[in-house]
C-alpha positions as CSV (number, residue, x, y, z in Angstrom):
1,X,-19.8,-2.0,-17.9
2,X,-16.4,-1.6,-16.7
3,X,-13.5,-1.8,-19.0
4,X,-10.3,-3.9,-18.6
5,X,-7.4,-3.4,-20.8
6,X,-5.2,-6.4,-21.9
7,X,-2.1,-5.3,-23.5
8,X,0.3,-8.1,-25.3
9,X,3.8,-8.0,-26.9
10,X,2.8,-10.6,-29.3
11,X,0.0,-11.7,-31.0
12,X,-2.1,-13.9,-28.5
13,X,-3.8,-16.1,-30.8
14,X,-7.5,-15.3,-29.6
15,X,-9.8,-12.6,-30.0
16,X,-11.1,-10.4,-26.9
17,X,-14.4,-12.0,-26.5
18,X,-12.4,-15.3,-25.9
19,X,-11.1,-14.1,-22.7
20,X,-13.2,-11.1,-21.7
21,X,-14.4,-11.6,-17.8
22,X,-18.0,-12.1,-16.8
23,X,-19.1,-8.4,-16.0
24,X,-16.3,-6.6,-17.8
25,X,-15.6,-5.6,-21.3
26,X,-12.1,-6.4,-22.6
27,X,-10.0,-4.1,-24.8
28,X,-7.0,-6.4,-26.5
29,X,-4.2,-4.4,-27.8
30,X,-0.2,-3.9,-28.1
31,X,1.8,-2.6,-25.6
32,X,3.9,-0.4,-27.9
33,X,0.8,0.9,-29.4
34,X,-2.2,1.2,-27.1
35,X,-3.3,3.8,-25.1
36,X,-4.7,2.6,-21.6
37,X,-7.9,3.6,-20.4
38,X,-9.2,4.5,-16.8
39,X,-9.8,1.0,-16.0
40,X,-7.6,-1.9,-14.7
41,X,-4.7,-2.8,-17.3
42,X,-3.4,-5.9,-17.4
43,X,-0.5,-7.1,-19.6
44,X,1.0,-10.1,-21.0
45,X,4.8,-9.8,-21.0
46,X,7.0,-12.1,-23.3
47,X,10.2,-13.4,-21.8
48,X,12.2,-12.3,-24.8
49,X,11.4,-9.4,-26.4
50,X,13.2,-7.5,-29.8
51,X,16.5,-5.8,-28.1
52,X,15.6,-6.6,-24.5
53,X,14.4,-9.0,-22.0
54,X,11.1,-9.5,-20.7
55,X,12.4,-8.9,-17.1
56,X,14.2,-5.4,-18.5
57,X,10.8,-4.5,-19.8
58,X,8.8,-5.4,-16.9
59,X,11.3,-3.3,-14.6
60,X,10.8,-0.3,-17.0
61,X,7.1,-0.6,-17.0
62,X,7.2,-0.5,-12.9
63,X,8.9,2.8,-13.3
64,X,6.2,4.2,-15.6
65,X,3.3,6.3,-14.2
66,X,1.1,4.5,-16.9
67,X,1.7,1.2,-15.8
68,X,2.9,1.2,-12.2
69,X,-0.3,-0.3,-10.9
70,X,-0.9,-2.5,-13.9
71,X,-1.2,-6.5,-13.6
72,X,1.9,-7.7,-15.3
73,X,1.5,-11.4,-16.4
74,X,5.1,-12.9,-17.2
75,X,5.0,-15.5,-19.8
76,X,7.8,-18.1,-19.1
77,X,9.4,-20.3,-22.0
78,X,9.7,-23.2,-19.6
79,X,8.1,-24.0,-16.2
80,X,10.8,-22.8,-14.1
81,X,10.6,-22.0,-10.8
82,X,13.7,-19.9,-10.9
83,X,12.4,-17.9,-13.8
84,X,9.0,-17.4,-12.3
85,X,11.0,-16.0,-8.8
86,X,12.8,-13.8,-11.3
87,X,9.6,-12.5,-12.8
88,X,8.1,-11.6,-9.6
89,X,11.2,-9.8,-8.4
90,X,11.2,-7.7,-11.4
91,X,7.7,-6.3,-10.9
92,X,5.3,-9.0,-12.4
93,X,2.2,-10.0,-10.5
94,X,1.9,-13.5,-12.2
95,X,3.9,-15.9,-14.2
96,X,2.2,-18.1,-16.5
97,X,3.6,-20.7,-19.3
98,X,3.7,-19.5,-22.7
99,X,1.9,-19.4,-25.0
100,X,-0.6,-17.3,-23.2
101,X,-3.5,-19.8,-22.3
102,X,-7.0,-17.3,-22.8
103,X,-8.9,-20.0,-20.3
104,X,-6.3,-19.8,-17.8
105,X,-5.9,-15.9,-18.0
106,X,-9.7,-15.7,-18.0
107,X,-10.0,-17.7,-14.8
108,X,-7.1,-15.3,-13.1
109,X,-9.1,-12.1,-14.4
110,X,-12.6,-13.2,-12.9
111,X,-10.9,-14.2,-9.5
112,X,-8.7,-10.9,-9.2
113,X,-10.7,-8.5,-11.0
114,X,-13.6,-8.5,-8.6
115,X,-11.2,-8.1,-5.6
116,X,-9.6,-5.3,-7.4
117,X,-12.8,-3.6,-7.7
118,X,-14.0,-4.3,-4.5
119,X,-10.6,-2.7,-3.4
120,X,-11.1,0.2,-5.5
121,X,-14.6,1.0,-3.9
122,X,-13.9,-0.3,-0.1
123,X,-13.7,3.5,0.9
124,X,-10.7,4.0,3.5
125,X,-8.8,2.3,5.8
126,X,-7.1,4.5,8.7
127,X,-5.0,3.6,11.5
128,X,-2.7,5.9,13.0
129,X,-0.2,7.4,11.0
130,X,-1.4,4.9,7.9
131,X,-4.2,5.9,5.5
132,X,-5.2,3.4,3.0
133,X,-7.5,4.8,0.4
134,X,-9.2,2.2,-1.9
135,X,-11.2,4.8,-4.0
136,X,-8.1,6.6,-5.3
137,X,-5.9,3.4,-4.9
138,X,-3.5,5.3,-2.8
139,X,-1.6,4.7,0.6
140,X,-0.1,7.7,2.7
141,X,2.0,7.4,5.9
142,X,1.9,10.9,8.1
143,X,0.6,12.3,4.8
144,X,3.4,11.2,2.5
145,X,2.4,9.4,-0.7
146,X,3.7,5.9,-0.9
147,X,5.0,4.9,-4.3
148,X,3.3,1.3,-4.4
149,X,2.5,-0.9,-7.5
150,X,-0.7,-2.5,-7.2
151,X,0.3,-6.0,-5.7
152,X,2.2,-4.0,-2.7
153,X,-0.7,-1.7,-2.3
154,X,-3.2,-5.0,-1.8
155,X,-0.3,-6.4,0.5
156,X,-0.1,-3.0,2.6
157,X,-4.2,-3.2,2.5
158,X,-4.3,-6.9,4.0
159,X,-1.6,-6.1,6.6
160,X,-3.6,-2.9,7.6
161,X,-6.9,-4.9,8.0
162,X,-5.0,-7.1,10.4
163,X,-2.8,-4.6,12.1
164,X,-0.4,-6.0,15.1
165,X,-1.2,-9.3,14.3
166,X,1.4,-12.0,12.6
167,X,0.6,-13.2,9.3
168,X,1.9,-16.4,8.0
169,X,3.3,-16.3,4.2
170,X,0.5,-18.7,3.1
171,X,-1.8,-16.1,4.7
172,X,-0.4,-13.2,2.9
173,X,-0.4,-15.5,-0.3
174,X,-3.9,-16.2,0.0
175,X,-5.4,-12.5,1.0
176,X,-3.7,-11.4,-2.3
177,X,-5.7,-14.1,-4.4
178,X,-2.7,-15.9,-5.5
179,X,-3.1,-19.4,-3.5
180,X,-3.5,-21.3,-6.5
181,X,-0.2,-20.1,-8.1
182,X,3.2,-21.6,-7.4
183,X,4.6,-19.1,-5.3
184,X,6.9,-20.1,-2.2
185,X,7.9,-17.9,0.5
186,X,11.0,-16.7,-0.9
187,X,8.6,-14.6,-3.2
188,X,6.4,-13.3,-0.5
189,X,9.8,-12.1,1.2
190,X,10.2,-10.0,-2.0
191,X,6.8,-8.3,-2.0
192,X,7.6,-7.7,1.8
193,X,11.1,-6.4,0.8
194,X,9.3,-3.8,-1.8
195,X,6.9,-2.6,0.7
196,X,9.5,-2.2,3.5
197,X,11.5,0.2,1.0
198,X,8.5,2.3,0.1
199,X,7.7,2.9,3.7
200,X,10.8,3.5,4.5
201,X,11.1,6.3,2.0
202,X,7.9,7.8,3.8
203,X,9.8,8.0,7.3
204,X,8.1,4.6,8.1
205,X,10.9,2.1,8.5
206,X,10.8,-1.0,10.6
207,X,6.8,-0.7,10.9
208,X,6.7,-4.0,8.9
209,X,8.4,-6.6,11.4
210,X,9.7,-10.1,10.7
211,X,8.5,-12.5,13.4
212,X,10.3,-16.2,12.9
213,X,9.5,-18.3,11.8
214,X,6.1,-17.1,11.7
215,X,5.7,-14.5,9.1
216,X,5.1,-10.8,9.1
217,X,3.3,-8.1,11.4
218,X,2.3,-4.6,10.8
219,X,3.2,-3.2,14.3
220,X,0.7,0.0,14.3
221,X,0.1,0.4,18.0
């Protein structure tokens, strides 16, 4: 049975078996003490931490090779769309209202983990200079490795599967399995901006084109 690590920054108030998704073994640990395994890593990150903010820690995690592909859930002190946007801009994948709800977290895991597993075993997508290796969860442009967090990797994969087709922001949200979350168009623009930066660093500037007011297209002709 595959294992998923759930790392927290404060006591969650529930046991591992309370949130373990069907088909997965869940290991629950503290972020500052645990050593992540080879399987998926989820992180529940508090908004305020001792000596720093959750936003600062989220940015630091995205710069840490151990957690660059982790699924980060930011726990918000109040139901604020501005705070949720700030969390996603800092690198979080999701934002939930604190305290961490085990039922909601399990629901998200059961929805997203099979998709991640499917991507992880989906072989390769090769289209011109773009190579997306779903077994290794790596993407390359003309042989240059793209430095992508998991969210932007999945975005590139979805765009690549629909290359040269304009996708609306709502289609991108649904394609990443986030259509049941309070995500607006500005958040999609943040995802695309991060993907564009990674592509530009590999010499692929401009391949993700904005088609106003419809959405985005990955040009691979």
